[in-house]
VEXKEMI-803382 format. One line per 10 residues: number of its first residue (from 1); their letters; for each residue x negated, y negated, z of N, C-alpha, C, O. Coordinates in steps of 0.2 Angstrom, whole numbers. Layout:
<sites>
NUM = a = X,Y,Z,X,Y,Z,X,Y,Z,X,Y,Z  ...
</sites>
This chain:
<sites>
1 = mtdidprdca = -4,6,0,0,0,0,-4,-6,0,-11,-6,0  -1,-12,-1,-5,-18,-1,-5,-22,6,-1,-21,10  -10,-26,6,-11,-30,12,-8,-37,11,-10,-41,16  -5,-38,6,-2,-45,5,4,-46,9,8,-43,10  3,-52,12,9,-55,16,13,-59,11,11,-64,8  19,-58,11,24,-61,6,24,-69,7,25,-73,3  22,-71,13,22,-78,15,16,-81,11,16,-88,10  11,-77,9,6,-80,5,7,-81,-2,3,-84,-6  13,-79,-5,15,-80,-12,18,-87,-12,23,-89,-9  15,-91,-17,17,-98,-18,22,-98,-23,26,-104,-23
11 = tmaelrdvid = 23,-93,-27,28,-94,-32,32,-87,-33,30,-82,-30  38,-88,-36,42,-82,-37,38,-77,-41,39,-71,-40  35,-79,-46,31,-75,-51,26,-71,-46,25,-65,-47  22,-74,-42,18,-70,-38,21,-65,-33,19,-59,-32  27,-67,-30,31,-63,-26,33,-57,-30,33,-51,-28  36,-58,-36,38,-52,-41,33,-48,-42,34,-42,-43  27,-50,-43,21,-46,-45,20,-41,-39,18,-35,-40  20,-44,-33,19,-40,-27,25,-34,-26,23,-29,-25  31,-37,-27,36,-32,-27,36,-26,-32,37,-20,-31  33,-28,-38,32,-23,-44,27,-18,-42,28,-12,-43
21 = rldrdlvavl = 22,-21,-39,16,-16,-36,19,-12,-31,17,-6,-31  23,-14,-26,25,-10,-21,30,-5,-24,30,1,-21  34,-7,-29,38,-2,-32,34,4,-35,36,10,-34  29,2,-38,25,8,-41,22,12,-36,22,18,-36  20,9,-30,17,13,-25,22,17,-22,21,23,-20  28,15,-21,34,19,-18,35,25,-22,36,30,-20  36,24,-29,37,29,-33,31,34,-33,33,40,-33  25,32,-32,20,37,-32,20,41,-25,19,47,-25  22,38,-20,23,41,-13,29,46,-13,28,51,-11  34,44,-16,40,48,-17,39,54,-22,41,59,-20
31 = alrqrciara = 35,53,-27,33,58,-31,29,64,-27,30,70,-28  24,61,-23,20,66,-19,25,70,-14,24,76,-13  30,66,-11,35,69,-7,39,75,-10,40,80,-8  41,73,-17,44,78,-21,40,84,-22,43,90,-22  34,83,-23,29,89,-24,29,93,-17,28,99,-18  29,90,-12,29,93,-5,35,97,-4,35,103,-2  41,95,-7,47,98,-6,47,104,-10,50,110,-9  44,104,-16,44,110,-21,39,115,-18,41,121,-18  34,113,-14,30,118,-11,34,121,-5,33,127,-4  37,117,-1,42,120,4,46,125,1,47,130,5
41 = aelkpseglp = 49,124,-5,53,129,-8,50,136,-9,53,141,-9  43,135,-10,39,141,-11,37,145,-4,37,151,-4  36,141,1,34,143,7,40,146,12,39,151,15  45,142,12,51,144,16,53,151,16,54,154,21  54,154,10,57,161,10,52,166,13,55,170,17  46,165,12,41,170,15,41,169,23,39,174,27  44,164,26,44,163,33,51,163,35,53,162,41  56,166,31,63,167,32,67,161,34,71,161,38  65,155,31,68,149,32,72,147,26,71,148,21  78,144,28,83,141,23,80,134,21,76,131,24
51 = adiparvedv = 83,132,15,81,125,13,84,120,19,80,115,20  90,121,21,93,116,26,91,118,33,94,124,35  87,114,37,86,116,44,88,110,48,84,105,48  94,110,50,97,104,54,92,101,59,92,95,60  89,105,63,84,102,68,79,98,65,77,93,68  76,101,59,71,97,56,74,90,53,70,85,53  80,91,50,83,85,48,83,79,53,81,74,52  86,81,59,86,77,65,80,74,67,79,68,68  74,78,67,68,76,69,65,71,64,62,66,66  66,72,57,64,67,52,67,61,53,64,55,53
61 = lqkvgvsada = 74,61,54,78,55,55,76,51,61,75,45,61  74,55,66,72,51,73,65,48,71,64,42,74  61,51,68,54,48,67,55,42,62,51,37,63  59,43,57,60,37,53,63,31,57,61,25,56  67,32,61,70,27,66,65,23,70,64,17,70  60,28,73,55,25,76,50,21,72,48,15,74  49,23,66,44,20,61,48,13,59,44,8,59  54,13,58,58,7,56,57,2,62,56,-4,60  58,4,68,58,0,73,51,-3,74,50,-9,75  46,1,73,39,-1,73,37,-6,68,33,-11,69
71 = qgvdrelmtq = 40,-6,62,39,-10,56,43,-16,57,42,-21,53  48,-16,61,53,-22,62,57,-23,56,60,-28,54  59,-17,53,64,-17,48,71,-14,50,71,-10,56  76,-14,47,83,-12,49,83,-4,49,82,-1,44  84,-2,55,84,5,57,89,9,53,88,14,50  95,6,53,101,9,49,100,9,42,101,15,39  97,4,39,95,5,32,90,10,30,92,14,26  85,11,34,80,16,33,83,23,34,82,28,31  87,24,39,91,30,41,95,32,35,95,38,33  99,27,32,103,29,27,99,31,20,101,36,17
81 = iwkqlirwsi = 94,27,19,89,29,13,87,36,14,87,40,10  84,38,20,82,45,22,87,50,22,86,56,19  93,48,24,98,53,24,100,55,16,100,61,15  100,51,12,101,52,5,95,56,2,96,61,-2  89,54,4,83,57,2,83,65,4,81,69,0  85,66,10,85,72,13,90,77,10,89,82,8  96,74,9,101,78,5,99,80,-2,100,86,-4  96,75,-5,93,77,-12,88,82,-11,87,87,-15  83,82,-6,78,86,-5,80,93,-4,78,98,-7  85,94,0,88,100,2,91,104,-5,90,110,-6
91 = ryeetlmaqt = 95,100,-8,98,102,-15,92,105,-19,93,110,-23  87,101,-20,81,102,-24,78,109,-22,77,113,-26  77,109,-15,74,116,-13,79,122,-14,76,127,-17  85,121,-13,90,126,-14,90,128,-22,90,134,-23  89,124,-26,89,125,-33,83,129,-35,83,134,-39  77,126,-33,71,130,-34,71,137,-31,68,141,-34  73,138,-25,73,144,-22,78,149,-26,76,155,-26  84,146,-28,88,151,-32,85,153,-39,86,158,-41  81,148,-42,78,149,-48,73,155,-48,72,159,-53  70,155,-42,64,160,-41,67,166,-38,63,171,-36
101 = grnegn = 73,166,-35,76,172,-32,73,172,-25,73,177,-21  70,166,-22,67,166,-16,71,163,-11,69,157,-8  77,165,-10,82,162,-5,84,166,1,89,166,3  79,170,3,81,175,8,83,171,15,86,174,19  80,165,16,82,162,22,89,159,23,91,158,28  92,160,17,99,157,17,104,163,19,110,162,20
</sites>
């Protein structure tokens, strides 16, 4: 991520450049997260785990809330974004597990 403080941007053009850079960084980080989810779909069946593990979902959401508070951003917004991300991730895992016949955990 970038160390730029938005208050240092003197023009909207400068601020938009920062936002565009952040968007690229976010996509790169989310792409890595998606690859981790794909790997989880490979690992979970051998450990007898389903795609959806409610206790893990709650743990992730709790950690996101703590991180949101630490960053001074809206906890509810971050929680809602992660709920959507988690729902998508579980569906993605389930799809990958079904495609490979590795859904013993379900």
